[in-house]
Backbone as CSV, one residue per row, in Angstrom:
resi,resn,N_x,N_y,N_z,CA_x,CA_y,CA_z,C_x,C_y,C_z
1,UNK,19.330,40.710,59.541,18.727,40.952,60.826,17.861,42.200,60.733
2,UNK,16.842,42.232,61.532,15.949,43.371,61.516,16.619,44.597,62.118
3,UNK,17.239,44.445,63.279,17.932,45.545,63.938,19.262,45.008,64.457
4,UNK,20.333,45.735,64.170,21.646,45.339,64.671,22.428,46.590,65.043
5,UNK,23.043,46.584,66.207,23.829,47.730,66.662,25.185,47.781,65.978
6,UNK,25.653,46.656,65.496,26.947,46.582,64.811,26.753,45.865,63.482
7,UNK,27.710,46.023,62.556,27.604,45.303,61.287,27.548,43.790,61.509
8,UNK,26.645,43.132,60.813,26.463,41.691,60.941,26.352,41.083,59.543
9,UNK,27.060,39.985,59.317,27.037,39.286,58.035,26.689,37.826,58.285
10,UNK,25.667,37.324,57.611,25.295,35.918,57.720,26.177,35.082,56.789
11,UNK,26.465,33.855,57.214,27.286,32.933,56.434,26.402,31.770,56.007
12,UNK,26.373,31.501,54.692,25.569,30.412,54.148,26.456,29.436,53.410
13,UNK,26.018,28.163,53.355,26.726,27.134,52.610,25.697,26.286,51.881
14,UNK,25.988,25.973,50.620,25.133,25.025,49.936,24.537,25.473,48.624
15,UNK,25.019,26.510,47.998,24.529,26.896,46.675,23.120,27.429,46.693
16,UNK,22.292,26.917,45.787,20.932,27.447,45.608,20.040,27.209,46.826
17,UNK,20.188,26.076,47.472,19.398,25.780,48.675,20.256,25.976,49.912
18,UNK,20.886,27.138,49.985,21.876,27.405,51.030,21.265,27.367,52.416
19,UNK,22.054,26.875,53.345,21.639,26.837,54.735,22.556,27.768,55.520
20,UNK,21.986,28.524,56.433,22.775,29.431,57.257,23.580,28.601,58.245
21,UNK,24.911,28.823,58.229,25.768,28.063,59.143,26.327,28.939,60.263
22,UNK,26.157,30.251,60.153,26.662,31.135,61.191,26.554,32.588,60.794
23,UNK,27.195,33.451,61.583,27.199,34.870,61.276,28.434,35.530,61.875
24,UNK,28.776,36.694,61.319,29.932,37.465,61.748,29.428,38.796,62.283
25,UNK,29.962,39.209,63.435,29.595,40.504,64.015,30.847,41.274,64.382
26,UNK,30.813,42.572,64.161,31.866,43.439,64.664,31.529,43.750,66.110
27,UNK,32.495,43.587,67.012,32.237,43.833,68.431,31.921,45.304,68.652
28,UNK,30.928,45.546,69.482,30.494,46.916,69.768,31.464,47.599,70.722
29,UNK,31.888,46.894,71.765,32.767,47.479,72.770,34.056,46.664,72.822
30,UNK,35.145,47.282,72.387,36.452,46.616,72.409,37.534,47.685,72.325
31,UNK,38.703,47.395,72.874,39.810,48.343,72.799,40.321,48.497,71.369
32,UNK,40.295,47.422,70.613,40.664,47.458,69.201,39.546,46.785,68.415
33,UNK,39.521,47.021,67.117,38.505,46.373,66.288,38.633,44.861,66.398
34,UNK,37.503,44.213,66.592,37.453,42.761,66.714,36.165,42.274,66.071
35,UNK,36.244,41.167,65.379,35.063,40.520,64.821,34.893,39.177,65.508
36,UNK,33.656,38.794,65.752,33.337,37.485,66.311,32.573,36.677,65.273
37,UNK,32.869,35.380,65.209,32.166,34.467,64.312,31.369,33.504,65.175
38,UNK,30.071,33.455,64.947,29.174,32.563,65.682,28.684,31.484,64.729
39,UNK,28.572,30.256,65.232,28.095,29.150,64.407,26.700,28.747,64.864
40,UNK,25.844,28.402,63.920,24.489,27.947,64.227,24.544,26.670,65.057
41,UNK,23.665,26.557,66.020,23.554,25.352,66.824,24.663,25.157,67.840
42,UNK,25.363,26.222,68.188,26.473,26.103,69.145,26.124,26.730,70.491
43,UNK,24.929,26.486,70.984,24.545,26.989,72.297,23.781,28.290,72.204
44,UNK,23.249,28.710,73.347,22.453,29.930,73.379,21.099,29.713,72.737
45,UNK,20.221,30.644,72.927,18.943,30.602,72.217,18.578,32.031,71.881
46,UNK,18.864,32.398,70.683,18.696,33.779,70.264,20.041,34.326,69.836
47,UNK,20.011,35.485,69.241,21.238,36.020,68.664,21.635,37.356,69.271
48,UNK,20.964,37.787,70.325,21.309,39.075,70.908,21.397,38.982,72.418
49,UNK,22.064,39.940,72.975,22.073,40.105,74.422,22.685,38.943,75.175
50,UNK,22.118,38.668,76.340,22.654,37.654,77.240,22.520,36.236,76.707
51,UNK,21.637,36.024,75.745,21.347,34.677,75.277,22.158,34.283,74.051
52,UNK,23.029,35.157,73.605,23.854,34.858,72.438,24.881,33.787,72.821
53,UNK,25.147,32.831,71.937,26.170,31.821,72.247,27.556,32.456,72.268
54,UNK,28.507,31.763,72.870,29.888,32.233,72.822,30.371,32.166,71.372
55,UNK,31.256,33.091,70.978,31.751,33.037,69.596,32.610,31.794,69.377
56,UNK,32.457,31.205,68.211,33.284,30.052,67.850,34.689,30.509,67.491
57,UNK,34.795,31.724,66.919,36.090,32.271,66.507,36.122,33.762,66.800
58,UNK,37.332,34.258,67.072,37.571,35.696,67.262,38.606,36.126,66.235
59,UNK,38.372,37.275,65.630,39.281,37.789,64.618,39.792,39.145,65.095
60,UNK,41.109,39.282,65.146,41.691,40.544,65.585,42.938,40.837,64.761
61,UNK,43.310,42.109,64.748,44.502,42.513,64.014,44.341,43.906,63.461
62,UNK,45.083,44.194,62.428,45.056,45.495,61.762,44.171,45.387,60.523
63,UNK,42.920,45.794,60.669,41.963,45.602,59.576,42.165,46.594,58.442
64,UNK,42.642,47.793,58.742,42.894,48.762,57.677,43.969,48.272,56.720
65,UNK,45.007,47.636,57.260,46.064,47.067,56.417,45.775,45.621,56.031
66,UNK,44.612,45.105,56.440,44.168,43.741,56.119,45.198,42.704,56.568
67,UNK,45.569,42.782,57.824,46.525,41.839,58.409,45.930,41.375,59.733
68,UNK,45.300,40.184,59.745,44.607,39.744,60.948,44.686,38.241,61.120
69,UNK,44.360,37.790,62.334,44.357,36.361,62.640,42.977,35.944,63.136
70,UNK,42.669,34.692,62.911,41.415,34.093,63.359,41.774,33.035,64.390
71,UNK,41.194,33.165,65.592,41.487,32.235,66.678,40.202,31.565,67.142
72,UNK,40.345,30.377,67.709,39.172,29.714,68.275,38.709,30.501,69.490
73,UNK,37.390,30.504,69.706,36.833,31.239,70.830,37.145,30.587,72.161
74,UNK,37.312,29.275,72.178,37.530,28.558,73.440,38.983,28.568,73.890
75,UNK,39.895,28.187,72.998,41.293,28.014,73.401,42.200,29.150,72.946
76,UNK,41.745,29.958,71.999,42.590,31.030,71.476,43.640,30.552,70.497
77,UNK,43.511,29.296,70.043,44.458,28.738,69.080,44.262,29.413,67.721
78,UNK,45.364,29.821,67.087,45.295,30.455,65.771,44.942,29.395,64.727
79,UNK,43.851,29.644,63.985,43.425,28.692,62.951,43.561,29.263,61.547
80,UNK,43.812,30.584,61.454,44.018,31.194,60.138,44.724,32.530,60.293
81,UNK,45.550,32.839,59.294,46.213,34.136,59.201,45.900,34.720,57.834
82,UNK,45.529,35.991,57.831,45.172,36.666,56.585,46.023,37.917,56.463
83,UNK,46.599,38.101,55.285,47.451,39.261,55.055,47.244,39.736,53.631
84,UNK,47.068,41.062,53.464,46.961,41.605,52.121,48.345,41.582,51.488
85,UNK,48.392,41.101,50.265,49.647,41.031,49.530,49.914,42.403,48.920
86,UNK,50.992,43.041,49.349,51.305,44.377,48.877,51.888,44.443,47.482
87,UNK,52.261,43.302,46.927,52.886,43.303,45.606,51.893,43.424,44.477
88,UNK,50.719,42.828,44.635,49.745,42.806,43.541,48.471,43.488,44.012
89,UNK,48.249,44.719,43.574,47.042,45.461,43.943,46.504,46.199,42.727
90,UNK,45.194,46.150,42.557,44.510,46.885,41.513,43.322,47.581,42.150
91,UNK,42.801,48.604,41.504,41.647,49.315,42.049,40.412,48.429,42.135
92,UNK,40.284,47.477,41.236,39.066,46.669,41.165,39.038,45.527,42.171
93,UNK,40.209,45.074,42.651,40.215,43.945,43.583,41.477,43.956,44.437
94,UNK,41.419,43.218,45.522,42.554,43.069,46.427,43.098,41.647,46.318
95,UNK,44.353,41.470,46.659,44.997,40.168,46.609,45.451,39.818,48.018
96,UNK,45.085,38.641,48.498,45.394,38.235,49.864,46.242,36.983,49.900
97,UNK,46.995,36.842,50.990,47.651,35.586,51.331,46.897,35.047,52.535
98,UNK,46.382,33.842,52.423,45.580,33.245,53.493,46.203,31.909,53.875
99,UNK,46.531,31.762,55.156,47.062,30.496,55.676,46.001,29.901,56.592
100,UNK,45.671,28.644,56.351,44.621,27.968,57.110,45.223,26.738,57.785
101,UNK,44.957,26.591,59.082,45.479,25.450,59.841,44.822,24.153,59.375
102,UNK,45.537,23.032,59.480,44.940,21.738,59.126,43.666,21.492,59.942
103,UNK,42.628,21.031,59.264,41.365,20.739,59.925,40.406,21.921,59.990
104,UNK,40.879,23.128,59.690,40.025,24.306,59.711,39.302,24.412,58.367
105,UNK,38.074,24.901,58.405,37.252,25.051,57.212,37.751,26.242,56.387
106,UNK,38.439,25.963,55.281,39.013,27.019,54.447,37.938,27.908,53.832
107,UNK,36.795,27.338,53.464,35.707,28.139,52.884,35.168,29.140,53.910
108,UNK,35.078,28.724,55.160,34.638,29.636,56.218,35.625,30.788,56.365
109,UNK,36.915,30.494,56.340,37.938,31.541,56.456,37.823,32.525,55.295
110,UNK,37.620,32.029,54.083,37.488,32.910,52.928,36.215,33.753,53.001
111,UNK,35.121,33.182,53.486,33.880,33.943,53.649,34.067,35.065,54.667
112,UNK,34.730,34.760,55.769,35.003,35.762,56.803,35.908,36.859,56.242
113,UNK,36.925,36.476,55.487,37.836,37.447,54.880,37.083,38.383,53.944
114,UNK,36.193,37.832,53.126,35.410,38.660,52.202,34.494,39.625,52.955
115,UNK,33.862,39.158,54.026,32.974,40.022,54.805,33.753,41.155,55.476
116,UNK,34.910,40.843,56.031,35.720,41.874,56.683,36.230,42.877,55.652
117,UNK,36.663,42.399,54.491,37.104,43.289,53.430,35.980,44.245,53.033
118,UNK,34.782,43.730,52.895,33.621,44.550,52.543,33.333,45.573,53.634
119,UNK,33.372,45.152,54.885,33.096,46.057,55.999,34.119,47.173,56.080
120,UNK,35.398,46.850,55.921,36.442,47.877,56.000,36.328,48.831,54.828
121,UNK,35.987,48.328,53.644,35.797,49.204,52.491,34.625,50.153,52.678
122,UNK,33.590,49.705,53.408,32.416,50.547,53.651,32.710,51.664,54.628
123,UNK,33.654,51.421,55.555,33.992,52.445,56.550,34.779,53.498,55.880
């Protein structure tokens, strides 16, 4: 994005000819850290302000300890749980336990997990 008030990560699928399927944003105003996942073609026209579509998923939890849940934006149903595994840790990489609900896109959950891990490491 050209200008963004909060960290934003685009999500692509498809290898070399990847197509953008959505984006992740850290909420600007919230009582606790929260990330929203928006999907392309899910309403709205534009990506900022009043015209932004409703988030398809909301992610909340303890990001410093890497323990968070991903819920649908409409019903609040939990579709994934992510937890850092405390048993296996190295300086070069982190080890996670990821539970994905049946029917949920596991690749999307892993992409979101990687983006959040990167964002928390940058802070």
